[in-house]
C-alpha positions, 0 to 999 in steps of 0.5 A: 778134009779140014773143015773150018771151025771144026772144034766149034761146030763139033762142040755145038753138036756135042753139047746137044748130045750130052745135054739130052738125057737119052744120049748116054743111055742110047750110047750104052744100049748100042755099044753093049750090043755091038759085039759079043766081046763088049757086054761081058766086060761091063758085068761088074760095072756100076753103069750109073758111075760109068755113064757119068764118066762118059761125058768126061772121057769124051771131053778128054778124047777131044783134047787129043784132037788139039794135040794135048794128050795129057788129059787122056793119058791116065785113062789110056793107062787104065784101059791098057792090056795090064789093067782093063785090057780093052783090045784095040779093035774094040774102039771102032765099036765105041766110035760107031756106037757114039756116032749112032747115038749122036745121030739119034740125039742131035737133030742137026746131025748130018754127014759133015757132023759125023765126019767132024765127030770121027775126025775129032775123036780119032786122035784120042782113040789112036792114043788109047790104042798106042797105050795098049801095050804100055806096061804101067799098072794102075 
């Protein structure tokens, strides 16, 4: 479903979330516990640095929605099988965790808002998945 002004409405929700200091913490609490595969991947990760990178990564994900995959290209390579080896099926956990955190953070979040988040994030996720078999190393 194509909702008029989806990017603007999404940006309003996105801003409410990222401006709430609890959003990113909630996301990582949910995400790290969403699958037994995920938590060990972050064992040696500086979580403060990781949290700072999340908002930027989400902004890059939204750029793919507008058919501008260039911003996400380097991140996609970093996550491919030759680098961080983020398996394609794990992106569903990432998106579901993001949606759950947004629901708890954005007081105006509803089914329409959820669908916008999913519609806008999915092209970036698709790009990440398509880049998984890229043989480029960082």
